[in-house]
C-alpha positions in Angstrom: 100.7 126.8 127.9 101.4 129.9 130.6 97.7 130.3 130.2 96.9 126.8 130.5 99.3 126.0 133.6 101.4 123.7 131.4 104.6 123.2 132.8 108.0 123.3 130.1 111.4 124.3 129.4 111.8 126.4 126.4 114.9 126.4 124.3 114.9 128.7 121.4 111.7 128.1 119.2 111.7 124.8 120.7 110.8 122.6 123.8 113.1 120.3 125.3 110.4 119.2 127.8 106.8 119.9 128.6 104.4 118.8 131.3 101.5 117.5 129.4 102.6 117.2 125.4 98.8 116.2 124.6 97.8 119.5 125.6 100.1 121.6 124.4 99.4 120.0 120.9 95.7 120.9 121.1 96.8 124.7 121.9 99.1 124.7 119.0 96.4 123.0 116.6 94.0 126.1 117.5 96.7 128.2 115.0 94.4 126.4 112.1 91.2 127.6 112.9 92.6 131.5 113.4 91.1 133.8 111.4 94.2 135.8 110.2 92.5 138.2 108.4 90.1 139.1 110.9 93.7 138.9 113.5 95.8 141.1 111.2 93.4 143.8 109.8 93.4 145.7 113.4 97.1 145.8 113.2 97.2 147.9 109.5 96.2 151.0 111.6 98.8 150.9 113.6 101.6 150.0 111.2 100.1 152.7 108.7 98.0 155.1 109.9 97.3 157.3 106.8 97.0 154.3 104.6 93.0 154.0 105.0 92.4 158.0 106.6 94.1 159.4 104.0 95.5 157.6 101.0 92.1 155.1 100.2 89.5 158.1 100.8 88.7 157.6 97.0 89.9 154.3 96.2 88.3 151.8 99.0 91.2 149.1 99.3 92.4 146.3 102.2 95.1 144.4 102.9 96.1 140.9 101.0 97.5 139.0 103.5 100.1 136.3 102.6 102.6 133.6 104.2 106.0 135.7 103.0 108.9 136.1 104.5 111.4 138.7 103.6 114.7 136.6 103.9 113.3 133.6 102.2 112.2 135.7 99.6 116.1 136.7 99.0 116.9 133.2 98.7 114.8 132.8 95.8 115.2 136.2 94.5 116.7 134.8 91.1 113.8 132.3 90.4 110.8 133.3 87.8 108.4 133.5 90.4 106.3 136.7 91.2 105.5 135.4 94.6 107.3 133.7 97.2 105.9 132.7 99.8 107.7 130.6 102.6 105.7 128.8 105.3 107.5 126.5 107.9 105.9 123.5 109.3 107.7 121.1 112.0 107.3 117.9 113.7 109.6 118.0 116.8 110.6 114.3 118.3 111.7 114.9 122.1 114.0 112.6 123.5 114.4 112.0 127.2 117.9 111.4 127.1 120.4 113.4 125.3 122.7 110.7 124.7 120.2 108.6 122.5 119.3 111.5 119.9 123.6 112.3 119.9 124.0 108.2 119.4 121.4 108.3 116.5 121.6 111.2 114.4 125.2 110.2 112.7 122.5 107.0 111.6 119.7 109.1 110.7 122.0 111.5 108.1 123.7 108.7 106.6 120.3 107.1 105.6 118.9 110.2 104.4 122.0 110.6 102.0 122.7 107.5 101.2 119.4 105.0 101.1 117.1 107.9 100.3 116.7 108.6 96.5 115.2 111.6 94.3 112.2 109.5 93.7 111.6 108.7 97.3 112.3 112.7 98.0 109.4 113.2 95.2 107.0 110.6 96.9 107.4 112.6 100.2 106.3 115.9 98.9 103.6 114.4 97.4 104.5 113.7 93.6 103.2 111.0 91.7 106.3 109.0 90.3 106.6 107.5 86.6 108.5 104.0 86.3 111.9 106.0 84.8 111.8 107.5 88.5 110.5 111.4 87.5 107.9 113.6 88.4 104.4 112.5 87.0 102.7 115.4 85.1 105.8 117.1 83.2 106.7 118.7 86.7 110.3 119.7 86.0 111.8 121.1 89.0 115.9 121.0 90.2 116.3 117.8 92.8 118.8 117.8 95.6 120.0 116.4 98.8 122.9 118.1 100.9 124.3 117.8 104.4 125.6 120.5 106.4 127.8 119.8 109.4 127.0 123.4 111.5 128.8 124.1 115.4 125.7 123.2 117.3 124.8 120.2 115.0 124.3 119.0 111.7 121.1 119.1 109.3 120.1 117.4 105.9 117.7 118.9 103.2 116.1 117.7 100.8 115.1 120.4 97.9 112.3 120.3 95.2 113.0 123.7 93.4 112.4 126.1 96.5 110.5 124.0 98.5 112.2 121.6 101.2 112.0 119.4 103.5 115.0 118.9 106.4 115.7 117.1 109.3 118.4 118.6 112.1 119.2 118.3 116.0 117.5 121.0 117.2 118.4 121.4 120.9 120.0 119.4 124.0 119.7 119.8 127.6 119.5 117.7 130.9 115.9 117.5 130.6 115.9 116.2 127.0 116.8 116.5 123.4 114.8 117.8 120.0 115.1 116.3 117.0 113.2 118.6 114.0 111.8 117.5 110.7 110.8 120.8 108.7 109.0 121.4 105.6 109.3 125.0 104.3 107.0 125.8 101.1 108.1 129.0 99.4 106.1 128.4 96.1 102.5 127.2 96.8 101.4 126.5 93.3 103.4 123.7 93.1 101.1 121.7 95.2 97.4 120.7 94.5 94.7 121.1 97.5 91.5 120.1 97.4 89.4 123.8 97.7 87.3 126.3 96.5 87.9 129.3 94.3 87.9 132.7 95.7 83.9 132.2 95.3 82.8 130.9 98.5 79.8 128.9 96.7 81.9 127.4 94.1 82.3 123.3 93.7 85.2 121.8 96.0 88.1 120.5 93.2 91.6 119.9 93.2 93.4 123.1 92.9 97.0 125.0 93.0 97.5 125.8 96.5 97.2 129.8 97.1 99.5 132.2 98.6 97.2 134.1 100.7 96.3 133.2 104.2 93.4 131.4 103.2 94.9 128.7 102.2 97.3 128.3 105.3 95.1 125.5 107.0 96.0 123.4 103.4 99.7 124.2 103.7 99.5 122.8 107.4 98.1 119.9 106.1 100.0 119.2 103.1 103.3 119.8 105.3 101.8 117.4 108.0 101.5 114.5 105.5 104.7 114.8 103.8 106.8 114.8 106.7 104.8 111.6 108.3 106.0 110.0 105.2 109.3 111.2 105.5 109.4 110.6 109.1 108.2 106.8 108.3 111.0 106.2 105.9 113.9 107.8 108.4 111.9 105.5 111.2 113.4 102.5 109.9 117.0 103.4 111.0 118.5 101.3 113.7 121.9 101.1 114.9 121.6 98.3 117.6 121.9 95.4 115.1 124.4 94.1 112.4 123.3 93.4 109.0 123.9 89.5 109.7 122.0 89.7 112.7 118.7 91.3 110.9 119.1 89.2 107.5 119.3 85.8 109.5 115.6 86.4 110.8 115.0 86.2 107.0 117.3 83.7 105.6 115.9 80.6 107.2 112.7 78.7 106.5 109.7 79.4 108.4 106.5 77.7 109.4 103.5 79.8 109.0 100.0 78.8 109.5 101.1 74.9 109.6 102.8 75.1 106.5 106.6 75.6 106.0 107.7 78.6 104.0 111.1 79.4 102.1 113.6 81.4 103.3 114.0 85.1 101.5 117.5 85.7 100.1 118.3 89.3 99.9 120.8 89.1 97.3 119.1 87.4 94.8 117.7 89.3 92.2 114.0 88.3 92.3 113.6 88.2 96.1 115.6 91.8 96.2 113.4 93.0 93.5 110.2 92.0 95.4 111.8 93.7 98.8 112.4 97.2 97.3 109.2 97.1 95.6 107.3 97.1 98.8 109.3 99.2 100.8 108.8 102.2 97.7 107.7 105.4 99.2 104.1 105.9 98.3 103.5 102.7 100.0 104.1 104.3 103.3 100.6 105.9 103.9 97.9 103.9 102.2 100.0 100.3 101.9 99.9 98.4 98.9 98.1 95.5 97.1 98.3 92.6 94.7 98.0 95.0 91.4 100.2 97.5 92.5 103.4 94.6 93.5 102.5 93.4 90.0 103.0 96.9 88.2 106.5 96.9 89.6 107.5 93.4 89.4 106.8 93.1 85.5 107.9 94.9 82.7 105.0 94.9 80.4 101.3 94.6 81.4 99.7 91.0 80.7 98.8 90.3 77.2 95.8 87.8 78.0 93.4 86.8 80.8 94.9 83.9 81.9 98.4 85.5 81.9 96.9 88.2 84.4 95.3 85.5 86.7 98.9 83.5 86.5 100.4 87.1 87.8 97.9 87.9 90.3 98.3 84.2 91.8 102.4 84.4 91.9 102.1 87.9 93.6 100.1 86.0 96.1 102.5 83.6 96.8 105.0 86.1 97.2 102.6 88.2 99.7 102.5 84.7 101.7 106.3 84.7 101.8 106.5 88.4 103.0 104.5 87.4 105.8 105.6 84.2 106.7 108.4 85.9 107.9 107.1 89.0 109.0 108.0 91.6 107.3 104.3 92.9 106.0 101.2 92.8 107.7 97.6 92.9 106.0 95.0 95.3 107.0 91.7 94.6 108.6 88.7 94.1 106.1 91.0 95.3 103.2 93.1 93.8 100.3 95.8 96.2 101.5 99.4 95.7 103.3 101.8 97.7 105.1 105.3 96.7 105.8 105.5 96.3 109.6 107.8 97.8 112.0 110.1 95.2 112.5 110.3 94.8 108.5 110.9 97.9 108.3 114.1 97.9 110.0 115.2 94.8 108.0 114.5 96.2 104.5 115.9 99.1 105.5 119.3 97.2 106.4 119.0 95.3 103.0 118.5 97.7 100.5 121.0 100.0 102.0 123.2 97.5 101.8 122.7 97.0 98.3 123.7 100.6 97.7 126.8 100.9 99.8 130.4 100.8 97.8 133.3 99.3 99.1 135.0 102.5 99.6 132.1 103.3 101.8 132.1 100.2 103.8 135.9 100.9 104.5 135.1 104.2 105.4 132.7 103.4 108.1 134.9 100.3 109.2 137.7 102.7 109.7 
């Protein structure tokens, strides 16, 4: 940014203010087009001058570059993995006023601990989830969420084996504040990416991600998509409206396309099941269809075509109900639907209210 003449305020390894965020982001994206081998190979002569001049005279060799960091390696030294290759990819959300972030952080941490379930974390990581809430394909890795309060802030971390997503407040000053969502990939093979083998003439196929720098751009893509899903779920946080104010918007009849549409009752089992279904993590990016909801709202597949048509019609009425109340919107020229921005806030409040215990409510009231 110095070379491009872009003004900024730096705080450790983040920026609380940038004169032109769009231009700065363009500069950062150049890292994904870097030929790391070409960049690193000349350094070998400086750090290990006798490697090529003496040691490898009779045995030609070259360095194999990976995303590996010794500090993170020690953290996972007990795991049965031969290579541990951490990489960090972060999305920084910059607030113009520090007070806004300070007020929001407790709500975000509470949302992350209380509302985000294990299946949600799996979906953020790009894993398919079974009806029982387990990772599809037999993937068995320890899954956990923890919260830490530090002297300079707080952070929440969701771990899937050695890989993790975390959220923390990074910096505060008079020009702004930074909230950072960060994806750490320590064992790359747990992510499937669309790539060739080491043979450049091989066909593209879904294969485990490699630890080498050849897959750095794929690491970035996987990490950014995971953070997008995570941030979309956190975007539903709201600390300005009460639960009563939010639910009042859907607990009354409305008129839509000239027709009267019934109210939604968030604590009715059937309506709650519908609201919970449309707010699932896997729908945050690609949206959902009529058939997607059917698979969630019915425990068994239809036995006849007549029953299939009946279910489809019933689900269409439920979709109209949600659209009438502004909770979802239909994608143009598509059969898919997305939860609206206002819908995310309302649905998050309703689902959170269902999970709260009396003790938690009393703690908040105190």
